VOVEX-740751 format. One line per field, with one value per residue: x negated, y, z of N, C-alpha, C in turn; residue number from 1. Coordinates in Angstrom, 2 decimals, padded with zeros to 5 digits. Layout:
<atoms>
nu <- (X / ...)
nv <- (Y / ...)
nw <- (Z / ...)
cau <- (X / ...)
cav <- (Y / ...)
caw <- (Z / ...)
cu <- (X / ...)
cv <- (Y / ...)
cw <- (Z / ...)
pos <- (NUM / ...)
</atoms>
This chain:
<atoms>
nu <- (-000.80 / -000.19 / -001.98 / -001.48 / -003.28 / -004.96 / -005.57 / -008.53 / -009.31 / -010.69 / -009.81 / -007.02 / -007.00 / -007.99 / -005.96 / -003.79 / -004.74 / -004.82 / -002.09 / -001.09 / -002.30 / -001.14 / 001.54 / 001.36 / 000.55 / 002.76 / 004.81 / 003.80 / 003.85 / 006.62 / 007.43 / 006.06 / 007.43 / 010.00 / 009.39 / 008.57 / 010.92 / 012.70 / 011.39 / 011.56 / 014.33 / 015.18 / 013.95 / 015.27 / 017.90 / 017.65 / 017.05 / 019.47 / 021.19 / 020.07 / 020.73 / 019.15 / 019.39 / 018.05 / 015.56 / 016.49 / 017.71 / 015.43 / 013.90 / 015.70 / 016.04 / 013.46 / 013.55 / 015.44 / 014.03 / 011.86 / 013.13 / 013.71 / 017.15 / 019.47 / 022.35 / 023.02 / 021.03 / 021.35 / 024.00 / 023.80 / 022.29 / 024.17 / 025.97 / 024.33 / 024.04 / 026.74 / 027.20 / 025.46 / 026.77 / 026.51 / 028.27 / 028.75 / 026.39 / 026.69 / 028.94 / 027.94 / 025.93 / 027.27 / 028.58 / 026.40 / 025.83 / 028.05 / 027.47 / 025.36 / 026.58 / 029.78 / 031.65 / 032.37 / 034.67 / 034.33 / 032.71 / 034.32 / 036.33 / 034.90 / 034.08 / 036.60 / 037.48 / 035.61 / 036.16 / 038.88 / 039.05 / 036.87 / 035.93 / 038.15 / 039.68 / 042.13 / 043.67 / 041.77 / 040.75 / 042.74 / 042.63 / 040.29 / 040.97 / 043.06 / 041.66 / 040.02 / 042.02 / 043.00 / 040.81 / 040.54 / 043.21 / 043.89 / 043.07 / 043.60 / 042.77 / 042.62 / 045.32 / 046.34 / 044.88 / 045.30 / 048.12 / 048.43 / 047.29 / 048.99 / 051.38 / 050.95 / 052.09 / 055.06 / 057.34 / 056.47 / 054.93 / 056.15 / 057.79 / 055.79 / 054.25 / 056.11 / 056.52 / 053.92 / 053.64 / 055.65 / 054.53 / 052.33 / 053.50 / 053.98 / 051.50 / 050.75 / 052.74)
nv <- (-001.17 / 002.34 / 004.98 / 007.89 / 010.77 / 012.70 / 016.10 / 017.68 / 019.85 / 022.19 / 021.93 / 022.24 / 024.88 / 026.20 / 025.61 / 026.91 / 029.53 / 029.95 / 029.67 / 031.86 / 033.98 / 033.67 / 034.12 / 036.79 / 038.02 / 037.46 / 038.79 / 041.39 / 041.87 / 041.77 / 044.11 / 046.05 / 045.87 / 046.70 / 049.35 / 050.45 / 050.07 / 051.76 / 054.24 / 054.69 / 054.63 / 056.91 / 058.91 / 058.56 / 059.09 / 061.79 / 062.84 / 062.31 / 064.08 / 066.42 / 066.40 / 065.15 / 062.71 / 060.67 / 060.42 / 059.70 / 057.21 / 055.74 / 055.74 / 054.48 / 052.01 / 051.03 / 050.88 / 048.84 / 046.78 / 046.38 / 045.36 / 044.01 / 043.08 / 045.70 / 047.35 / 050.16 / 051.29 / 049.84 / 050.46 / 053.25 / 053.16 / 052.05 / 054.22 / 056.14 / 054.96 / 055.05 / 057.83 / 058.41 / 057.47 / 054.79 / 052.45 / 049.63 / 048.73 / 049.99 / 048.65 / 045.99 / 046.50 / 047.55 / 045.20 / 043.72 / 045.23 / 044.61 / 041.94 / 042.31 / 043.54 / 043.19 / 044.89 / 047.54 / 049.91 / 051.87 / 050.77 / 048.79 / 050.49 / 052.07 / 050.12 / 049.34 / 051.75 / 052.16 / 049.86 / 050.28 / 052.85 / 053.16 / 050.76 / 049.66 / 047.63 / 047.20 / 045.24 / 043.67 / 045.65 / 046.13 / 044.20 / 044.99 / 047.62 / 046.96 / 045.59 / 047.64 / 049.21 / 047.51 / 047.48 / 050.17 / 051.66 / 054.29 / 055.96 / 058.47 / 058.65 / 056.01 / 055.21 / 056.92 / 056.17 / 053.37 / 053.25 / 054.62 / 052.84 / 050.67 / 051.79 / 051.94 / 049.81 / 049.70 / 048.03 / 045.54 / 045.97 / 047.90 / 047.60 / 046.94 / 049.25 / 051.17 / 050.26 / 050.62 / 053.42 / 054.29 / 053.46 / 055.11 / 057.59 / 057.46 / 057.97 / 060.25 / 062.56)
nw <- (000.00 / -000.35 / 001.15 / 003.03 / 002.61 / 004.86 / 005.63 / 006.65 / 009.41 / 008.38 / 005.72 / 005.99 / 006.87 / 004.59 / 002.74 / 003.98 / 003.86 / 001.07 / 000.50 / 001.98 / 000.61 / -001.95 / -001.28 / -000.39 / -002.77 / -004.44 / -003.03 / -003.13 / -005.92 / -006.36 / -004.97 / -006.41 / -008.82 / -007.96 / -007.22 / -009.71 / -011.19 / -009.78 / -010.05 / -012.84 / -013.06 / -011.57 / -013.09 / -015.54 / -014.69 / -014.04 / -016.60 / -017.92 / -016.59 / -017.45 / -020.05 / -021.91 / -023.69 / -025.36 / -024.00 / -021.50 / -022.03 / -022.80 / -020.39 / -018.62 / -019.85 / -019.47 / -016.70 / -016.32 / -017.54 / -015.83 / -013.60 / -010.28 / -010.89 / -010.51 / -009.59 / -009.85 / -011.47 / -013.86 / -014.46 / -014.92 / -017.25 / -018.96 / -018.96 / -020.22 / -022.75 / -023.57 / -023.65 / -025.66 / -027.77 / -028.35 / -028.27 / -028.28 / -027.11 / -024.65 / -023.64 / -023.36 / -021.50 / -019.29 / -018.59 / -017.70 / -015.44 / -013.90 / -013.37 / -011.67 / -009.50 / -008.69 / -007.56 / -008.09 / -008.98 / -010.92 / -012.89 / -014.07 / -014.98 / -016.85 / -018.72 / -019.65 / -020.78 / -022.85 / -024.38 / -025.01 / -026.23 / -027.95 / -029.06 / -030.08 / -028.72 / -027.15 / -025.80 / -024.44 / -022.86 / -021.00 / -018.90 / -017.59 / -016.81 / -015.08 / -013.08 / -012.11 / -011.04 / -009.04 / -007.32 / -006.68 / -005.91 / -005.67 / -007.66 / -009.87 / -012.50 / -013.32 / -013.21 / -015.19 / -017.53 / -017.71 / -017.90 / -020.32 / -022.18 / -021.82 / -022.72 / -025.42 / -026.58 / -026.11 / -026.28 / -025.53 / -023.24 / -021.76 / -019.35 / -017.42 / -017.56 / -016.65 / -014.02 / -013.02 / -013.29 / -011.59 / -009.20 / -009.19 / -008.73 / -006.07 / -004.87 / -006.22 / -006.25)
cau <- (000.00 / -000.88 / -002.13 / -001.46 / -004.57 / -004.77 / -006.57 / -009.29 / -009.01 / -011.11 / -008.93 / -005.76 / -007.23 / -008.09 / -004.61 / -002.99 / -005.24 / -004.35 / -000.65 / -000.89 / -002.69 / -000.10 / 002.71 / 001.08 / 000.57 / 004.15 / 005.53 / 003.30 / 004.38 / 008.04 / 007.58 / 005.61 / 008.57 / 011.04 / 008.90 / 008.63 / 012.34 / 013.27 / 010.76 / 012.17 / 015.75 / 015.37 / 013.58 / 016.40 / 019.03 / 017.35 / 017.19 / 020.90 / 021.75 / 019.52 / 021.24 / 018.13 / 019.84 / 017.04 / 014.60 / 017.21 / 017.85 / 014.11 / 013.53 / 016.61 / 015.70 / 012.26 / 013.99 / 016.06 / 012.99 / 011.05 / 013.88 / 014.84 / 018.45 / 020.05 / 023.58 / 023.06 / 020.13 / 021.97 / 025.20 / 023.39 / 021.90 / 025.45 / 026.46 / 023.48 / 024.43 / 028.06 / 027.05 / 024.72 / 027.70 / 026.09 / 029.34 / 028.56 / 025.33 / 027.28 / 029.81 / 027.08 / 025.16 / 028.21 / 028.79 / 025.23 / 026.00 / 029.02 / 026.78 / 024.52 / 027.48 / 031.11 / 032.58 / 032.54 / 035.79 / 033.88 / 032.18 / 035.49 / 036.99 / 034.11 / 034.20 / 037.94 / 037.55 / 034.85 / 036.89 / 040.15 / 038.98 / 035.74 / 035.75 / 039.48 / 040.03 / 042.99 / 044.11 / 040.68 / 040.59 / 043.77 / 042.16 / 039.32 / 041.70 / 043.79 / 040.72 / 039.66 / 043.18 / 043.04 / 039.74 / 040.79 / 044.57 / 044.10 / 042.42 / 044.52 / 042.25 / 043.00 / 046.75 / 046.52 / 044.33 / 045.99 / 049.47 / 048.31 / 047.09 / 050.23 / 052.42 / 050.69 / 052.98 / 056.14 / 058.30 / 055.88 / 054.33 / 056.88 / 058.15 / 054.61 / 053.89 / 057.07 / 056.19 / 052.66 / 053.86 / 056.41 / 053.55 / 051.49 / 054.21 / 053.84 / 050.25 / 050.62 / 054.12)
cav <- (000.00 / 003.62 / 005.70 / 009.35 / 011.36 / 013.85 / 017.15 / 018.04 / 021.20 / 023.18 / 021.79 / 022.89 / 026.33 / 026.67 / 025.53 / 027.98 / 030.79 / 030.05 / 029.91 / 033.24 / 034.87 / 033.58 / 034.80 / 038.22 / 038.46 / 037.43 / 039.88 / 042.65 / 042.02 / 042.11 / 045.51 / 046.86 / 045.89 / 047.56 / 050.73 / 050.87 / 050.17 / 052.97 / 055.41 / 054.89 / 054.92 / 058.31 / 059.73 / 058.48 / 059.80 / 063.22 / 063.19 / 062.34 / 065.34 / 067.52 / 066.27 / 064.54 / 061.32 / 059.69 / 060.19 / 058.97 / 055.82 / 055.10 / 055.51 / 053.51 / 050.70 / 050.61 / 050.51 / 047.51 / 045.80 / 046.07 / 044.57 / 043.09 / 043.64 / 046.63 / 047.80 / 051.58 / 051.53 / 049.27 / 051.26 / 054.51 / 052.86 / 051.96 / 055.59 / 056.79 / 054.42 / 055.58 / 059.25 / 058.43 / 056.85 / 053.41 / 051.86 / 048.18 / 048.61 / 050.39 / 047.55 / 044.89 / 046.92 / 047.58 / 043.79 / 043.37 / 045.89 / 043.80 / 040.74 / 042.74 / 043.82 / 043.28 / 045.57 / 048.96 / 050.19 / 052.71 / 049.93 / 048.23 / 051.58 / 052.45 / 049.05 / 049.44 / 052.95 / 051.88 / 048.87 / 050.82 / 054.04 / 053.18 / 049.47 / 049.24 / 046.37 / 047.57 / 044.07 / 043.33 / 046.77 / 046.05 / 043.43 / 045.81 / 048.69 / 046.36 / 045.31 / 048.94 / 049.63 / 046.67 / 047.90 / 051.55 / 052.03 / 055.73 / 056.68 / 059.04 / 058.34 / 054.64 / 055.22 / 057.60 / 055.39 / 052.08 / 053.45 / 055.01 / 051.63 / 049.89 / 052.45 / 051.77 / 048.72 / 049.80 / 046.92 / 044.40 / 046.32 / 049.01 / 047.36 / 047.05 / 050.68 / 051.84 / 049.85 / 051.28 / 054.87 / 054.47 / 053.32 / 056.32 / 058.72 / 057.32 / 058.63 / 061.53 / 063.00)
caw <- (000.00 / -000.41 / 002.41 / 002.92 / 002.93 / 005.72 / 005.46 / 007.85 / 009.90 / 007.38 / 004.56 / 006.35 / 006.92 / 003.21 / 002.15 / 004.58 / 003.32 / -000.31 / 000.57 / 002.44 / -000.50 / -002.97 / -000.74 / -000.41 / -004.17 / -004.90 / -002.36 / -003.68 / -007.28 / -006.22 / -004.58 / -007.56 / -009.75 / -007.38 / -007.33 / -011.11 / -011.55 / -009.18 / -010.66 / -014.16 / -012.85 / -011.19 / -014.24 / -016.48 / -014.08 / -014.20 / -018.01 / -018.25 / -016.06 / -018.25 / -021.41 / -022.78 / -023.76 / -025.81 / -022.92 / -020.44 / -022.46 / -022.73 / -018.98 / -018.01 / -020.40 / -018.74 / -015.35 / -016.41 / -017.90 / -014.65 / -012.65 / -010.28 / -011.26 / -009.52 / -010.23 / -010.19 / -012.62 / -015.05 / -014.71 / -015.54 / -018.63 / -019.69 / -019.16 / -021.22 / -024.05 / -023.92 / -024.02 / -026.93 / -028.72 / -028.61 / -027.47 / -028.10 / -026.10 / -023.36 / -023.22 / -022.89 / -020.32 / -018.16 / -018.18 / -016.89 / -014.14 / -013.14 / -012.88 / -010.55 / -008.37 / -009.30 / -006.67 / -008.38 / -009.89 / -012.03 / -013.97 / -014.75 / -015.67 / -018.02 / -019.72 / -020.24 / -021.61 / -024.07 / -025.17 / -025.50 / -027.08 / -028.90 / -029.73 / -030.53 / -028.08 / -026.01 / -025.01 / -023.53 / -021.92 / -019.95 / -017.74 / -016.87 / -016.12 / -013.96 / -011.99 / -011.53 / -010.24 / -007.83 / -006.42 / -006.24 / -006.29 / -005.46 / -008.75 / -010.86 / -013.83 / -013.65 / -013.52 / -016.47 / -018.64 / -017.79 / -018.44 / -021.73 / -022.98 / -021.75 / -023.52 / -026.85 / -027.00 / -025.11 / -026.31 / -024.82 / -021.95 / -021.15 / -017.95 / -016.58 / -017.53 / -015.78 / -012.66 / -012.67 / -013.14 / -010.35 / -008.11 / -009.22 / -008.11 / -004.61 / -004.49 / -006.91 / -006.50)
cu <- (-000.85 / -000.94 / -002.06 / -002.82 / -004.31 / -005.91 / -007.29 / -008.89 / -009.47 / -010.23 / -007.58 / -005.91 / -007.32 / -006.72 / -003.72 / -003.43 / -004.77 / -002.85 / -000.36 / -001.24 / -001.62 / 001.18 / 002.53 / 001.11 / 001.99 / 004.96 / 005.10 / 003.85 / 005.87 / 008.20 / 007.04 / 006.76 / 009.69 / 010.64 / 009.03 / 010.08 / 012.93 / 012.68 / 011.39 / 013.66 / 015.94 / 014.96 / 014.72 / 017.62 / 018.86 / 017.54 / 018.65 / 021.49 / 021.25 / 020.01 / 020.24 / 018.41 / 018.80 / 015.99 / 015.24 / 017.32 / 016.51 / 013.74 / 014.41 / 016.42 / 014.44 / 012.62 / 014.57 / 015.00 / 012.13 / 011.80 / 013.32 / 016.16 / 019.03 / 021.19 / 023.52 / 022.20 / 020.76 / 023.21 / 024.85 / 022.92 / 023.16 / 026.02 / 025.66 / 023.82 / 025.78 / 027.96 / 026.27 / 025.53 / 027.21 / 027.04 / 029.21 / 027.46 / 025.87 / 028.13 / 028.98 / 026.36 / 026.07 / 028.50 / 027.61 / 025.33 / 027.00 / 028.37 / 025.86 / 025.37 / 028.86 / 032.11 / 032.86 / 033.65 / 035.35 / 033.35 / 033.33 / 036.19 / 036.22 / 034.14 / 035.54 / 038.04 / 036.80 / 035.62 / 038.15 / 039.95 / 037.88 / 035.56 / 037.07 / 039.85 / 040.95 / 043.45 / 043.03 / 040.50 / 041.57 / 043.28 / 041.16 / 039.99 / 042.46 / 042.87 / 040.28 / 040.79 / 043.28 / 041.98 / 040.03 / 042.18 / 044.88 / 043.48 / 043.45 / 044.08 / 042.64 / 044.48 / 046.99 / 046.06 / 045.04 / 047.39 / 049.43 / 048.12 / 048.36 / 051.31 / 052.12 / 051.58 / 054.17 / 057.13 / 057.77 / 055.45 / 055.02 / 057.26 / 056.95 / 054.17 / 054.81 / 056.78 / 054.92 / 052.87 / 054.71 / 055.49 / 052.68 / 052.20 / 054.20 / 052.61 / 050.12 / 052.01 / 054.16)
cv <- (001.24 / 004.29 / 007.19 / 009.86 / 012.59 / 014.83 / 017.39 / 019.45 / 022.28 / 023.12 / 022.43 / 024.40 / 026.90 / 026.68 / 026.64 / 029.34 / 031.00 / 030.36 / 031.35 / 034.24 / 034.86 / 034.28 / 036.31 / 038.76 / 038.50 / 038.56 / 041.23 / 042.89 / 042.38 / 043.60 / 046.47 / 046.98 / 046.79 / 049.03 / 051.25 / 051.01 / 051.46 / 054.25 / 055.72 / 055.22 / 056.40 / 059.26 / 059.73 / 059.22 / 061.30 / 063.64 / 063.20 / 063.66 / 066.55 / 067.46 / 065.69 / 063.04 / 060.35 / 059.39 / 059.39 / 057.50 / 055.10 / 054.77 / 054.45 / 052.11 / 050.16 / 050.16 / 049.10 / 046.44 / 045.43 / 045.18 / 044.72 / 043.83 / 044.50 / 047.36 / 049.26 / 051.89 / 051.01 / 050.07 / 052.59 / 054.30 / 052.72 / 053.34 / 056.32 / 056.27 / 054.99 / 057.03 / 059.41 / 057.81 / 055.49 / 052.51 / 050.35 / 047.93 / 048.96 / 049.25 / 046.40 / 045.26 / 047.04 / 046.15 / 043.30 / 044.00 / 045.13 / 042.54 / 041.08 / 042.99 / 044.10 / 044.07 / 047.02 / 049.19 / 051.01 / 051.88 / 049.32 / 049.31 / 051.96 / 051.38 / 049.16 / 050.63 / 052.75 / 050.92 / 049.48 / 051.94 / 054.00 / 051.88 / 048.90 / 047.84 / 046.63 / 046.39 / 043.65 / 044.42 / 046.65 / 045.32 / 044.24 / 046.97 / 048.14 / 046.07 / 046.61 / 049.43 / 048.81 / 047.11 / 049.29 / 052.00 / 053.51 / 056.57 / 057.15 / 058.70 / 056.93 / 054.58 / 055.81 / 056.72 / 054.05 / 052.26 / 053.86 / 053.78 / 050.78 / 050.48 / 052.45 / 050.67 / 048.68 / 048.64 / 045.72 / 044.75 / 047.48 / 048.77 / 047.46 / 048.50 / 051.43 / 051.52 / 050.55 / 052.77 / 055.18 / 054.37 / 054.57 / 057.51 / 058.65 / 058.09 / 060.03 / 062.06 / 064.18)
cw <- (000.00 / 000.95 / 002.13 / 003.36 / 003.78 / 005.49 / 006.78 / 008.26 / 008.91 / 006.12 / 004.80 / 006.36 / 005.51 / 002.54 / 002.69 / 004.04 / 001.89 / -000.33 / 001.00 / 001.34 / -001.59 / -002.53 / -000.78 / -001.84 / -004.72 / -004.31 / -002.92 / -005.07 / -007.24 / -005.92 / -005.63 / -008.55 / -009.24 / -007.53 / -008.76 / -011.58 / -011.04 / -009.78 / -012.01 / -014.03 / -012.52 / -012.31 / -015.25 / -015.98 / -014.26 / -015.66 / -018.45 / -017.81 / -016.84 / -019.71 / -022.39 / -022.91 / -024.30 / -024.73 / -021.78 / -020.79 / -022.34 / -021.29 / -018.34 / -018.58 / -019.72 / -017.32 / -015.36 / -016.70 / -016.70 / -013.68 / -011.25 / -010.50 / -010.15 / -010.20 / -010.66 / -011.41 / -013.91 / -015.44 / -015.39 / -016.97 / -019.49 / -019.96 / -020.23 / -022.62 / -024.49 / -024.37 / -025.32 / -028.06 / -029.21 / -027.81 / -027.28 / -027.07 / -024.71 / -022.80 / -022.65 / -021.59 / -019.11 / -017.67 / -017.35 / -015.50 / -013.28 / -012.59 / -011.71 / -009.31 / -008.93 / -008.48 / -006.98 / -009.40 / -011.09 / -013.19 / -014.76 / -015.57 / -016.94 / -019.11 / -020.42 / -021.18 / -022.92 / -024.97 / -025.79 / -026.52 / -028.12 / -029.66 / -030.24 / -030.03 / -026.88 / -025.17 / -024.02 / -022.48 / -020.75 / -018.72 / -016.92 / -016.15 / -014.91 / -012.78 / -011.33 / -010.62 / -008.95 / -006.81 / -005.85 / -006.68 / -006.05 / -006.57 / -009.77 / -012.28 / -014.26 / -014.00 / -014.91 / -017.63 / -018.81 / -018.37 / -019.90 / -022.62 / -022.96 / -022.66 / -025.01 / -027.43 / -026.03 / -025.13 / -025.53 / -023.41 / -021.24 / -019.70 / -017.01 / -016.45 / -016.58 / -014.31 / -012.17 / -012.42 / -011.91 / -009.15 / -008.04 / -008.56 / -006.60 / -004.13 / -005.07 / -007.27 / -007.45)
pos <- (1 / 2 / 3 / 4 / 5 / 6 / 7 / 8 / 9 / 10 / 11 / 12 / 13 / 14 / 15 / 16 / 17 / 18 / 19 / 20 / 21 / 22 / 23 / 24 / 25 / 26 / 27 / 28 / 29 / 30 / 31 / 32 / 33 / 34 / 35 / 36 / 37 / 38 / 39 / 40 / 41 / 42 / 43 / 44 / 45 / 46 / 47 / 48 / 49 / 50 / 51 / 52 / 53 / 54 / 55 / 56 / 57 / 58 / 59 / 60 / 61 / 62 / 63 / 64 / 65 / 66 / 67 / 68 / 69 / 70 / 71 / 72 / 73 / 74 / 75 / 76 / 77 / 78 / 79 / 80 / 81 / 82 / 83 / 84 / 85 / 86 / 87 / 88 / 89 / 90 / 91 / 92 / 93 / 94 / 95 / 96 / 97 / 98 / 99 / 100 / 101 / 102 / 103 / 104 / 105 / 106 / 107 / 108 / 109 / 110 / 111 / 112 / 113 / 114 / 115 / 116 / 117 / 118 / 119 / 120 / 121 / 122 / 123 / 124 / 125 / 126 / 127 / 128 / 129 / 130 / 131 / 132 / 133 / 134 / 135 / 136 / 137 / 138 / 139 / 140 / 141 / 142 / 143 / 144 / 145 / 146 / 147 / 148 / 149 / 150 / 151 / 152 / 153 / 154 / 155 / 156 / 157 / 158 / 159 / 160 / 161 / 162 / 163 / 164 / 165 / 166 / 167 / 168 / 169 / 170 / 171 / 172 / 173)
</atoms>
């Protein structure tokens, strides 16, 4: 039969030292990536506010490339694509933001708006508007946009639109 080979004390010390070095290197690389992601995110965020969309897109794409995945950085890239009229890119990027954190009503709302008004996909937009409404039932923008899409087909969706607008009057008399 086979015997397990045991390491001597110096062998154990070397193995522990190598493991500690590898752990330190891995941890350091992770934090370098976080730093670079955040640096590019804030630069892109600044460029969006200044109206420099090509620079914003470049910085935010770099932010996403550095990773690790972070919802705000990816969401801002989606916004930069939408403002640059790159609507298919915006749609895909907002979906990535949802995979990073699916709890933000603004992401659902923006996906729905891109799908409804720019990609001519109102049926797909409805589910995203409905989710935005479930997360934030106090958003006037969601009531307005969701009801507008529902009322594009009043014979099919009129009752749902009426129910939604009646609910809206509760919050916005």
